[in-house]
C-alpha positions as CSV (number, residue, x, y, z in Angstrom):
1,M,0.0,0.0,0.0
2,T,1.6,3.2,-1.1
3,G,0.6,6.7,-2.3
4,F,-0.1,8.5,1.0
5,V,2.8,11.0,0.6
6,E,3.5,12.9,-2.6
7,N,6.1,15.8,-2.8
8,N,6.5,15.7,1.0
9,T,2.7,16.4,1.3
10,Y,0.4,13.9,3.1
11,L,-2.5,12.7,0.9
12,G,-3.8,10.3,3.5
13,R,-3.4,8.9,7.0
14,P,-4.1,5.2,7.4
15,V,-5.0,4.6,11.0
16,D,-6.7,1.2,11.4
17,F,-7.3,-2.0,9.4
18,L,-9.6,-5.0,9.4
19,I,-9.0,-8.4,7.8
20,L,-12.1,-9.8,6.2
21,K,-13.0,-13.5,5.8
22,D,-12.2,-13.4,2.1
23,G,-8.7,-12.3,2.8
24,S,-9.1,-8.7,1.8
25,L,-8.1,-5.8,4.0
26,L,-10.0,-2.7,4.9
27,V,-8.0,0.3,5.8
28,S,-9.4,3.5,7.3
29,D,-8.0,6.9,6.3
30,D,-8.6,9.7,8.7
31,H,-7.2,12.4,6.4
32,A,-9.4,11.6,3.4
33,G,-12.4,10.3,5.4
34,A,-12.3,7.1,3.4
35,I,-12.2,3.3,3.8
36,Y,-10.1,1.4,1.2
37,R,-10.5,-2.3,0.4
38,I,-7.4,-4.1,-0.7
39,S,-7.7,-7.5,-2.3
40,Y,-5.6,-9.8,-4.4
41,G,-6.2,-11.7,-7.6
42,K,-5.4,-15.3,-8.1
């Protein structure tokens, strides 16, 4: 997981995560007010 800093400026601030039953990962971002779902392909 990358992309939260660009040109020494914070674009996001990941603070917590949750692993789901399907193996994906939820990440909360306090700076952007977003929740990201990260998954993988087989």
